N, C-alpha and C positions, 0 to 999 in steps of 0.2 A: 512785549508779550503777544500782541496781535500778530506781528510778523513771524514769530516763532511758531505760533499755532498754525498759520496758513502754510508755512514751509513744511511742517510735519505732516499736515493733512494732505498737502499736494504730493509729497514724496510717497506716502503710503498708498494714495490713490493711484499714482503712476506705476508703482510696483505691481499692484494687482491687475491693472490694465495690461501690463506686460505679461503677467502670468496667464491671463485669459487669452491673450493673443497667442501665446505659446501653446496653450492647451487646445486651441482651435486651429493650430497650424495644419495647413492642407497637406504637408509632407508627412504627417503622422500616419503610421500604419494601423489599419483596423485590426483589432483583436476581438473576435466574437466569442461568445460563451462556448459554442461548439468547437471552435478552433483551440481554445484554451484546454478544453477537456481532452481533445485528441492529442495535443502536445503533452499533456500530463500522462496519458497512456503510453505514448511513444517513448517518453524520456524517463519514466519511472525506474529508478534503480532497483527497488524492491521487486517490481514486476519482471525486470530483466533477469534478476537473480533466480526467481522462481522458474522462469523459462529455461535457464541454464540447468537447474536441478532436474527439470523434466527430461533433459537429454540423458541424464544418468539413469532415471527410471526406465526410459525406453530401451537403453542398452542392456540393463539388467533383465528386462523382459525378453529380449532377443536371446540373451545368454541362457535363460531358463528353458526356452524352447530348444536351443541347440544342445542342451544336456541330454536330450533323448537320442542324440546321434553318437556313433562311436568316436572315441578319441584315438588318434593315430599319430605316429611320429617315427623319425629315423634317428638312430643313436649309434655312435661309434665310441669305443673305449680302447685306449692304448696304454700299455704299461711296460716297465722294465724292472725285472726282479733280480737282485744280486744276493746270493746266499743259497743255502741248502734248500732244495725244493724237489717235488716229485715230477718225473718225466713220464707223461702219459704214453709217449710213443715206445719207450723201452720198459715201462713199468718198474723203473729204478729211480733212486734218488741221485741228484746231481748238484754240483755247486757252480755250474756255469752261469754266466750272465744271460738272461733270457729276455727277449723282446716278444711281446704279443699284441695282437690287435683283434678286436671283435666288433661286430656291428650288424645292424639289421633293421627291419621294419617291424614295429609292434603296433597292435591295436587292441583296445579294450572297450567293453560295452556293459554297463550295469543292467542286468535283466530285471532285478527287483531290489528295491531298497526301502521297503515299507511305505511306498507311495510318496516318498520325499520329493522326488522330482516333479510329480504331478502337483502337489500342494505348493511347491516353490513357484511353479508356473502360474498357478492361481493367485498366489500372493503378489507376484510382480505385476499381474494384471490389476489388482486392487491398488498397488502402489502408483501405477500410472494414472488411474482414475482419481486417486486421492490428490495427486499433483495437479490434475486438470482443475479440480475444484479450488485448490490453493491458488492457482493462477487467476481463476475467475474472481476470487475474493480480493486478491491483490489489485486486480484491475478496478474493482468497485471501490477499494480504498483510495486509489489514485484519483478516480472520478469524484469521489466525495470530498477529498481534501481540496482538489482544484476548484470544485463548485463553491465550497465555502469561502475559499480565498478570493475567487473572482467576485463573488457577491459582496465580500468585505470591501473590495476596492470600489465597487459601485456605491455602496452606502457611504463610504468616506468621501467619495466625490460629491455626492449630494449634500452631505453635511458641510463640506467646505463651501459649496455654493451658498448655502443658507448663511454661513458665517460671513462670507464676503458681502452678501446683500445687506446683512445687518450692519456691517462696518460702513458700507456706503451710506446707509440711512443715518447712522450716527454722525458721520462726517458732515452730511448735509445739515443735520440738526445743529451741529457745532457751529457751522458757518452762519446759520440763521440766528442763533443766540448771540453770536458776535455782533451781527448787524443790529439786533434788538438792543443790545447793551450800548452800542454806539449811539443809538437813537434815544437811550435813556429809558427804554421800556423794561429791560431786564437788568438784574443786578449782577455783580461780579461773582456771587456765589453760584449762580446757575452756570456761568461759564466754566468755573473750576469743576463743578460736578460733571458737566458734559465732557470736559477734557478727560477726566478720570474714567468716565464710562467709555469713551472712545478708545482709550488706552486698553481698557479691559477687553473690549471686543477685538482690538488688534491682536492681543495675546491669544484670544480664542481662534482667530484665523490662523495664526502661526501653529497652534496646537493641532488644528484640523488638517493643515497642510502636512504636518509631521506624521499624523496618523495615516494619511493617504500615502505618503512616501513609504512608510513602513509596510503597509499592506501590499503595495506594489512590489516591494523588494521580496516579500515572502512569496507572492505569486510567481514572480520571475524566477526565483530559486527553484520552485516546484516544477514549473513547466520548462525551465532552462532556455529562456530566450534572452536576447541582448538587453540588459537593463539600461544601457545608455541610449538606446533608440527611443524615438517618440512613438508612443502607442495610444491609440484611441479605443476606449472600451465601450462596446455597444450593449445596450440593455437587452436581455433575453426576452423572448415573447412569453409573457406570463399574464394570465387573466386573473387579476386580483379578485374580481367579483366571484369567479368560480371557486377560488380558494376559500373565500369567506363563507360560502354556502356548502362546502364539502363536509360530509359526515363520514366518519371512519368507525367501523365496528371492530371492537377489540377481538372478538372470537374469529371473525373472518380474516382479520389482519394476522393473527397468530397462526392460523392454519395455512395461510398463504406464505408466511415467513418460513414455516417448517418445510413447506413444499419447495421453496425457491432458494433459500439461503445456501450459498456454496459452503460456508463453514460447517453447517449442519450436515450436508451431504458428505463433506470431507471426513467428519468425525465418524459417520457410519462406515465409510470405507476403511478408516483406521481400525475400527472394531473387526471388520472382516480380515484385514491384514494381520492383526494380532491373533485372530482365531487360527489362521493358517500357520502362524509361527508355532502355536501349541501343537498342531497336528504334525508339523515337520519335526519338532522335538520328540514327539511320541514315536515317530517312525524309527528312531534309534533302538527301540525295544525289539523290533522285528528282525528276523534273519535277512541277510543280503546275499544276493546271488549275482555273479558277474561272469562274463565270458571274455577270453583273451586269445590272441593269436600272435605268433612271432615267427618271422622268417629272417634268417641271417646266417652268418658264417664267422669263422675266426682263423687266425694265423698265429703260429708259434715258431720261434727261431730254433727250437729243439728238433722240430720235425725235419726230415731230409728233403722234403718237397719244397719247391720254390713258392713264393708268395701267391702268384696267380693260380697255381694248381691247388694249393690249400684253400684259398679263399673262394675260388669260383667253382670248385668241383668236390674236393674231398670232404671239407668240413661244413658244407651247407646243411642247415637244419630247418625244420618247420615244427612249431610247437602249438598245439591246440590246448587251451586251458579252460577249465570250468572251476570257479571258486565259490564255496558256500561258507558264509561266516554267521555263526549263531552267537549273539551276545549273551553272556552269563552274568558277569559282574563288571561294571565300569567305574568302580570307586565312587558311585553315586553321582557321576557326572550327568548321566541322562536324566535322573529324577530331579536334580538341581536345575537343569536347563528347562525341563517341563514346568516346574514350579515358577521359575523366573518369567517365562512367557505367559503362563496362566495368570500371573499377577498383573502383567501389562494388559492382558485381555480384559480382566475384571476392572482394572482402573479405567480403561477406555470406555467401558460401559457406564461407569459412574460419571465420567466426563460428559458423555452424551446426555445423561439425565440432568446434570448440572447445566449443560448448554440449553436444554429445553426450558429450564426455569429462567435462565438468563435471557433467552429469546422472549419469553413472556414478559419479564420485567422491562426489557428494552421496548417492547411493543407498547406496554401500558404507559411507560414514561414518555415515549415519542408521541403517542396519541394525546396524552394530557397536555404536553407542551404545545402540540399543534392547536388544540382547542383553546388553550390560554392565549396563544399568539393571535388566533382569530378574534377573540374578545378584546385583546389589546389594540388591534387595528381599529375596531369599531369605536372603542373608547377614545383613542387618540384622534380619530376623525371628528368626534363631537367636541373634544377639548380644543382642537384647532379652530373650529368654527367659533367657539366662544371666545377664544383668545383674539381672533381677528376682529370680532365685534368690539371687544373691550379696548383693543388698541386703537381702533377707529374713534371710539368715544373719547379716550384720553387725548388723542392727537387733536381732535376738534376742540376740546376744552382748553388744551394748552394754547391753541391758536387764538382762541377768544380771550385768553387771560384768566380764565376761571379755574384752570387746573395747574398743578405744579409739575416741574420737570421730574421730580422724583417719581410721581405717579405715572408719568409718561414712560420714563425709562423702565419702571417696573412692569408696565403693560407690554412694552416692547420686548423685554427679556422673557416674559411669559409667552409671548407669541413665538419667539425664536425657539424656546424650549418645546413648545407644542409642535412646531414644524419638525424639529429634530426627533422628537418622540414618535411622530407619525412615520417619518422615514425609517427610523430604526424598527418600529413595530411592523411595518410592511416587509422589510427585508428579513426580520426575524421569522415572519410567517413563511417566507420563501425558504429560509434556512430549514425550518421545521418540516416543510413539505419535502425538501431534499432528504432530510433525516428519515422521514417515513419510508421513502423509497429505499434508502440504504439498509435500514433495519428490516425491511420486508424482503430484501435480497433481489430486487429488480431494478436497481439504479443503473 
């Protein structure tokens, strides 16, 4: 039994020594908080998709401005007609096979179309600005997710170190109890209890290591770096004392969020975009006026002249055109389109009102969570001091033989819990500080 115990304790101890050596390997690459954030921005799929969408909006905006320019093009039409037809050169009908060719340059320019082109240009401008805010929010989403995941790795690292330190202490205590039992000072029950406690702590270490591995895998996936490389994670520069004394005012926070949040600005641009859609639809009620010009020629095999003479001299024409269209009845298409766009405009206004309420709720929740996290840190700091003192007392009582192993293990477990709670409380406060920035729109 003694030999088995020593072999297990030695093997587990050697395993974690190897893990520590690996974690402190000088070949590991440093990954700072700022580097992780920048990688998240550079490699965010969502952000790249939003940037690609921006190219569409920019192209649409250029096209809306180009719509104020004339359209021009060159066109040629050729045909062969078999059967009875009218011969323009002899003013008689003929049944000959006739080949003809016509072609020329045409240009057209809408002079007035109910200001549709003007509103379209204004709408595409809103679309571009809307996408700018969408990109900014996508960037903040990437920063927020990477921040939380990086800090999750740090907290799991510290929790693993606490678990390893506890295991080392339990292994040392197991060795001491074995020696005491050999000397007849302790009974076999203490040895069995300590072996069980050591096994429990070993499992805690394995679970902590698994949590760390999972959090690393999540972060690596987000920032898209080599998961097989060795990485060393550095602590960000955060003043815990400053976080504990910070006071956040709900009214000021809300006003700043309304002024800064990209999603709120985007929604206001959406309203403007939809308002322009209504005006564009209403422009169909107005008359439209356009001008056109055509310069061309034609050739017919019925005419006695050769192709070059017909096409270059005889049949050359210039056409100047002015067209006015007055809509009278469009089978309710125009009114339906107006109502459809008006509905989208009204819905976008309702969405803005709902977003304002959402921003307030998020602000209130984030501030409450931040204040709770502040108090949790203060509480866990006091609990840790008490647990340290209690563990020292029980350790001394056990050494003197006046305390029991159960009491010592209970005090040690309470101390480990207090250490873990303090670590989690401090990182929760950092998480909540990051959430404040995110919901305020200045992350």
